[in-house]
C-alpha positions as CSV (number, residue, x, y, z in Angstrom):
1,X,27.1,-1.6,25.2
2,X,23.9,-3.4,26.1
3,X,23.5,-6.7,24.4
4,X,20.7,-7.3,21.9
5,X,19.8,-10.4,19.9
6,X,18.4,-8.4,17.0
7,X,18.5,-4.9,15.5
8,X,15.3,-4.2,13.5
9,X,15.7,-1.3,11.0
10,X,12.3,0.3,10.5
11,X,9.2,0.3,12.8
12,X,6.6,-0.4,10.1
13,X,4.4,-3.5,10.1
14,X,7.1,-5.9,9.0
15,X,9.7,-4.8,11.5
16,X,7.1,-4.4,14.4
17,X,5.7,-7.9,13.7
18,X,9.2,-9.5,13.8
19,X,10.2,-7.6,16.9
20,X,7.0,-8.6,18.7
21,X,7.4,-12.3,17.8
22,X,11.1,-12.3,18.7
23,X,10.4,-10.7,22.1
24,X,7.7,-13.3,22.7
25,X,10.5,-15.9,22.3
26,X,12.6,-14.1,24.9
27,X,14.9,-12.3,22.5
28,X,16.1,-8.7,23.2
29,X,15.4,-6.4,20.3
30,X,16.5,-2.9,19.4
31,X,14.3,-1.1,16.8
32,X,15.6,2.0,15.0
33,X,13.4,4.3,12.9
34,X,14.4,7.1,10.6
35,X,11.2,9.1,11.0
36,X,10.2,10.8,14.2
37,X,7.4,8.3,14.8
38,X,6.8,4.6,14.8
39,X,4.4,2.6,12.5
40,X,5.9,3.4,9.1
41,X,3.3,4.2,6.4
42,X,0.4,2.9,8.4
43,X,0.9,5.7,11.0
44,X,-2.3,7.5,12.0
45,X,-2.6,10.7,14.0
46,X,-5.6,12.2,15.7
47,X,-6.6,15.7,14.5
48,X,-10.0,17.3,15.4
49,X,-11.1,13.9,16.7
50,X,-10.3,12.3,13.3
51,X,-7.8,9.6,12.7
52,X,-5.7,10.9,9.9
53,X,-4.0,8.4,7.6
54,X,-0.7,10.3,7.3
55,X,0.6,8.3,4.3
56,X,-2.5,7.6,2.3
57,X,-5.6,5.4,2.7
58,X,-5.0,2.1,4.5
59,X,-7.9,-0.4,4.6
60,X,-7.1,-3.7,6.1
61,X,-8.5,-6.7,4.1
62,X,-7.7,-10.4,3.9
63,X,-9.3,-13.7,3.4
64,X,-6.8,-15.4,5.7
65,X,-8.6,-16.0,9.0
66,X,-5.3,-16.5,10.8
67,X,-4.0,-13.1,9.7
68,X,-7.3,-11.4,10.6
69,X,-7.3,-13.0,14.1
70,X,-3.6,-12.1,14.5
71,X,-4.1,-8.3,13.8
72,X,-7.3,-8.3,15.9
73,X,-5.1,-9.0,19.0
74,X,-3.9,-5.4,18.8
75,X,-7.0,-3.4,17.9
76,X,-10.8,-3.7,17.5
77,X,-11.8,-3.2,13.9
78,X,-14.9,-1.4,12.5
79,X,-16.9,-2.7,9.6
80,X,-15.6,-0.2,7.1
81,X,-16.1,-1.4,3.4
82,X,-13.9,0.2,0.8
83,X,-16.2,1.7,-1.9
84,X,-14.2,4.4,-3.7
85,X,-15.8,6.5,-6.4
86,X,-14.2,7.9,-9.5
87,X,-14.6,11.6,-10.5
88,X,-14.0,12.1,-14.3
89,X,-14.5,15.9,-15.0
90,X,-17.4,15.9,-12.5
91,X,-19.0,12.7,-13.6
92,X,-19.2,10.3,-10.7
93,X,-18.7,6.5,-11.2
94,X,-18.7,3.6,-8.8
95,X,-15.6,1.5,-8.4
96,X,-14.7,-1.3,-9.0
97,X,-16.4,-1.7,-12.4
98,X,-19.9,-3.0,-11.6
99,X,-23.5,-2.6,-12.7
100,X,-23.7,0.9,-11.2
101,X,-20.7,1.9,-13.3
102,X,-22.1,0.4,-16.5
103,X,-25.5,2.0,-15.9
104,X,-24.0,5.4,-15.5
105,X,-21.6,4.9,-18.5
106,X,-24.1,3.4,-21.0
107,X,-27.6,3.4,-19.4
108,X,-27.7,-0.5,-19.3
109,X,-29.7,-2.0,-16.6
110,X,-29.3,-5.8,-16.8
111,X,-26.1,-7.9,-16.6
112,X,-26.9,-9.2,-20.1
113,X,-27.0,-5.7,-21.5
114,X,-23.8,-4.8,-19.8
115,X,-22.0,-8.0,-21.1
116,X,-23.2,-7.2,-24.6
117,X,-21.9,-3.6,-24.4
118,X,-18.5,-4.7,-23.0
119,X,-18.1,-7.4,-25.6
120,X,-18.9,-4.9,-28.5
121,X,-16.3,-2.5,-27.1
122,X,-13.7,-5.3,-26.7
123,X,-14.0,-6.1,-30.4
124,X,-11.8,-3.1,-31.2
125,X,-8.9,-5.4,-30.4
126,X,-10.3,-8.1,-32.6
127,X,-8.4,-11.0,-31.1
128,X,-5.0,-9.1,-31.3
129,X,-2.6,-9.8,-28.5
130,X,-2.2,-6.7,-26.3
131,X,1.3,-5.1,-26.6
132,X,0.9,-2.4,-23.9
133,X,-1.3,-1.4,-21.0
134,X,-3.7,0.6,-23.2
135,X,-4.4,-2.4,-25.5
136,X,-4.7,-4.7,-22.5
137,X,-7.3,-2.5,-20.8
138,X,-9.3,-2.2,-24.0
139,X,-9.2,-6.0,-24.5
140,X,-10.6,-6.4,-21.0
141,X,-13.1,-3.6,-20.6
142,X,-13.5,-1.6,-23.8
143,X,-12.6,1.9,-24.8
144,X,-15.2,4.0,-22.9
145,X,-14.2,2.8,-19.5
146,X,-10.6,2.8,-20.4
147,X,-10.6,6.4,-21.5
148,X,-12.6,7.7,-18.6
149,X,-11.6,5.6,-15.6
150,X,-8.3,3.9,-16.4
151,X,-6.1,5.9,-18.7
152,X,-5.6,9.3,-16.9
153,X,-5.4,7.7,-13.4
154,X,-2.9,5.0,-14.5
155,X,-0.6,7.5,-16.4
156,X,-0.5,9.8,-13.3
157,X,0.2,6.8,-11.1
158,X,3.1,5.5,-13.1
159,X,4.4,8.7,-14.7
160,X,4.3,7.2,-18.2
161,X,2.0,7.0,-21.2
162,X,-0.3,3.9,-21.1
163,X,1.0,3.0,-24.5
164,X,4.6,2.8,-23.0
165,X,3.5,0.7,-20.0
166,X,3.7,-3.1,-20.2
167,X,0.5,-5.0,-20.6
168,X,1.1,-7.3,-17.6
169,X,0.6,-4.4,-15.2
170,X,-3.2,-5.0,-15.5
171,X,-3.5,-8.6,-16.4
172,X,-7.0,-8.3,-15.2
173,X,-9.5,-5.6,-14.2
174,X,-12.3,-6.3,-11.7
175,X,-15.6,-6.5,-13.6
176,X,-18.7,-7.4,-11.6
177,X,-22.1,-7.9,-13.1
178,X,-23.8,-7.0,-9.8
179,X,-24.7,-3.7,-8.1
180,X,-22.0,-4.2,-5.5
181,X,-19.6,-1.3,-4.7
182,X,-17.4,-3.3,-2.4
183,X,-13.9,-2.9,-3.9
184,X,-12.3,-6.0,-2.2
185,X,-13.5,-9.6,-2.5
186,X,-11.9,-10.5,0.8
187,X,-13.9,-12.1,3.6
188,X,-12.5,-9.8,6.3
189,X,-12.3,-6.0,6.0
190,X,-12.1,-3.0,8.3
191,X,-10.2,-0.2,9.9
192,X,-9.0,-0.2,13.5
193,X,-11.2,1.9,15.8
194,X,-8.8,4.6,17.0
195,X,-6.3,4.2,14.1
196,X,-3.4,2.1,13.2
197,X,-0.6,3.5,15.3
198,X,-1.9,1.7,18.4
199,X,-1.2,-1.7,16.7
200,X,2.5,-1.0,16.4
201,X,2.6,0.6,19.8
202,X,1.3,-2.6,21.3
203,X,3.6,-4.8,19.2
204,X,6.6,-2.8,20.5
205,X,5.5,-2.5,24.1
206,X,7.5,-5.4,25.5
207,X,10.2,-4.7,28.1
208,X,12.6,-6.7,25.8
209,X,12.1,-4.1,23.0
210,X,13.9,-0.8,22.9
211,X,12.9,1.8,20.2
212,X,14.8,4.8,18.9
213,X,13.2,7.2,16.4
214,X,15.1,9.9,14.4
215,X,17.8,7.3,13.8
216,X,19.2,6.7,10.3
217,X,20.7,3.2,9.9
218,X,23.0,4.4,7.2
219,X,24.7,7.0,9.4
220,X,26.3,4.1,11.4
221,X,25.8,1.1,9.1
222,X,29.2,-0.4,9.5
223,X,29.0,-0.1,13.3
224,X,25.5,-1.7,13.4
225,X,26.6,-4.6,11.2
226,X,29.7,-5.2,13.3
227,X,27.8,-4.9,16.6
228,X,24.5,-6.7,16.3
229,X,24.5,-10.5,15.9
230,X,21.5,-10.3,13.5
231,X,19.8,-7.4,11.6
232,X,16.3,-7.3,10.2
233,X,16.4,-4.6,7.5
234,X,13.2,-3.2,6.0
235,X,14.6,-0.4,3.9
236,X,15.6,-0.5,0.2
237,X,17.7,-3.5,-0.6
238,X,19.6,-1.7,-3.3
239,X,20.5,1.1,-0.9
240,X,21.8,-1.5,1.6
241,X,24.3,-2.6,-1.0
242,X,25.1,1.1,-2.0
243,X,23.4,0.7,-5.3
244,X,26.4,-1.3,-6.6
245,X,24.3,-3.2,-9.2
246,X,22.3,-0.1,-10.1
247,X,19.1,1.5,-8.8
248,X,15.8,-0.3,-8.6
249,X,12.8,1.8,-9.5
250,X,10.4,3.1,-7.0
251,X,7.5,5.5,-7.0
252,X,7.1,8.2,-4.5
253,X,4.1,10.2,-3.3
254,X,3.4,13.8,-2.1
255,X,0.6,14.4,0.3
256,X,-1.2,17.7,0.8
257,X,-3.3,17.7,3.9
258,X,-5.8,20.4,4.7
259,X,-8.2,21.1,7.6
260,X,-11.6,22.5,6.5
261,X,-14.2,24.2,8.6
262,X,-17.1,22.0,7.2
263,X,-18.5,18.7,8.4
264,X,-18.4,16.8,5.1
265,X,-16.3,17.7,2.1
266,X,-16.9,14.9,-0.5
267,X,-19.2,12.3,1.1
268,X,-16.8,9.4,0.7
269,X,-13.5,8.4,2.2
270,X,-11.8,8.0,-1.2
271,X,-12.5,9.8,-4.5
272,X,-10.2,8.9,-7.4
273,X,-9.6,11.6,-10.0
274,X,-9.3,9.7,-13.2
275,X,-8.8,12.6,-15.7
276,X,-5.3,13.5,-16.9
277,X,-5.7,17.3,-16.1
278,X,-6.2,16.9,-12.3
279,X,-2.6,16.6,-11.0
280,X,-3.5,14.4,-8.0
281,X,-4.8,10.8,-8.2
282,X,-7.2,10.9,-5.3
283,X,-8.6,12.9,-2.4
284,X,-9.0,11.2,1.0
285,X,-11.5,12.5,3.6
286,X,-10.3,10.7,6.7
287,X,-13.4,11.0,8.9
288,X,-15.4,8.7,6.6
289,X,-13.1,5.8,7.5
290,X,-14.8,5.9,10.9
291,X,-18.3,6.8,9.6
292,X,-18.1,10.5,10.2
293,X,-16.6,10.4,13.7
294,X,-14.8,13.6,14.7
295,X,-15.4,17.2,15.6
296,X,-18.6,18.7,14.0
297,X,-17.9,21.3,11.3
298,X,-14.3,20.1,10.9
299,X,-12.9,17.7,8.4
300,X,-9.4,16.7,7.2
301,X,-8.7,16.0,3.5
302,X,-5.5,14.8,1.8
303,X,-4.7,15.1,-1.8
304,X,-2.3,12.4,-3.1
305,X,0.2,13.2,-5.9
306,X,2.3,10.4,-7.4
307,X,5.9,11.4,-7.9
308,X,9.0,10.2,-9.7
309,X,11.4,8.8,-7.1
310,X,15.0,10.1,-6.8
311,X,17.6,9.2,-4.2
312,X,16.7,11.0,-1.0
313,X,13.0,10.8,-1.7
314,X,10.6,8.6,0.3
315,X,10.1,5.4,-1.7
316,X,6.4,4.2,-1.3
317,X,6.2,1.2,-3.6
318,X,8.4,-0.8,-6.0
319,X,7.9,-0.8,-9.8
320,X,7.6,-4.5,-10.4
321,X,8.3,-4.8,-14.1
322,X,10.5,-7.5,-15.6
323,X,13.6,-5.3,-15.8
324,X,13.4,-4.4,-12.1
325,X,12.5,-7.9,-11.0
326,X,15.6,-9.2,-12.8
327,X,17.8,-6.6,-11.0
328,X,16.2,-7.5,-7.7
329,X,17.1,-11.1,-8.2
330,X,20.7,-10.0,-8.5
331,X,20.5,-8.1,-5.3
332,X,18.8,-11.1,-3.7
333,X,21.9,-13.1,-4.5
334,X,24.0,-10.5,-2.7
335,X,21.6,-10.7,0.3
336,X,22.0,-14.4,0.5
337,X,25.8,-13.9,1.0
338,X,25.1,-11.8,4.1
339,X,23.7,-14.4,6.5
340,X,23.3,-12.1,9.5
341,X,20.9,-9.7,7.7
342,X,17.2,-10.5,7.0
343,X,15.6,-8.4,4.3
344,X,11.9,-7.8,4.7
345,X,8.9,-5.7,3.8
346,X,7.9,-3.9,0.6
347,X,11.4,-2.3,0.2
348,X,13.5,-5.1,1.5
349,X,11.8,-7.8,-0.5
350,X,10.9,-5.5,-3.4
351,X,7.2,-6.6,-3.5
352,X,4.0,-4.5,-3.7
353,X,2.6,-5.9,-0.4
354,X,-0.7,-5.0,1.1
355,X,-0.8,-4.9,4.9
356,X,-2.1,-8.5,5.4
357,X,0.7,-9.7,3.0
358,X,3.3,-7.8,5.1
359,X,2.2,-9.5,8.2
360,X,2.2,-12.9,6.5
361,X,5.7,-12.3,5.1
362,X,7.0,-11.3,8.5
363,X,5.5,-14.4,10.2
364,X,7.0,-16.6,7.5
365,X,10.4,-15.1,8.3
366,X,9.8,-15.6,12.0
367,X,8.9,-19.2,11.4
368,X,12.1,-19.8,9.4
369,X,14.2,-17.9,11.9
370,X,13.1,-19.6,15.1
371,X,12.4,-23.1,13.7
372,X,16.2,-23.5,13.5
373,X,16.8,-22.7,17.1
């Protein structure tokens, strides 16, 4: 069998970054991927001249210039600014909560008027310490905005009543007393022109990297562990250890994608549906990520439905509450006893990472791994 220095399990952003950096240092890397394509959840595919975000909206944003420069090696980014809108029973509100939101909600015009209204609504809590997510939200933003723009969306997202969710999930809510619809505060923001898949393709293009798709690590786990000197594992850490300490919690997603014979369906890339009755949380219209680029009189939309996760389902993000974080620490102790396996990414490190954080985490591991050699 051909000799490799590393086996990387998963071709998402963490695995691809590690493989790229290892190959730069002359290491030979085998990458295996369970799906039939590379790039993990940032995979994009061109349909009707439109880059379709196959696994939900991905907007790259960071205030870390080093990370921004790093990712720009692999693609040119456009100037897309994330400005989602919320649809509550046909009422449209700007996100994040800003003067446009407050004007639509209450008719206030000045920041002083908005502050006064928010403060009067927060008084409902009357200094009481919030015991759950609902009380926390009301203490931050008041009941009107909570009922219309937070409650239904959050309950769909987590699959639980807001009164049963811990307060710490929303320690803060973005409140801006300006007419600014930019969702992120980060200095750098955009979407790669031509989609995300090219980034991972370029990362994995070295002659020292071999890639196999449609390959499930767990079908030959013992053989892989015995054969490869070092493994970078980006799957679920509890699955690696056969759930021996119990299951960590994850949330899954279902995507319904549709091609429509119109040029413009909703006028925005992302529309959140914040009422409880609409079963999906948001609708993504992909062509707006690239300012309407694509075939005329064609558009692609995706409805996103949060799902309970069960074994065998695709895990999209960890549920970082105190109970799960405690269990993860126990799995982390087991991981420390397996020195030839590096655990990385959202699932391997059980962290709700954004893309820039995934790259940073991967580069941190690279730095630790190769500083010793």
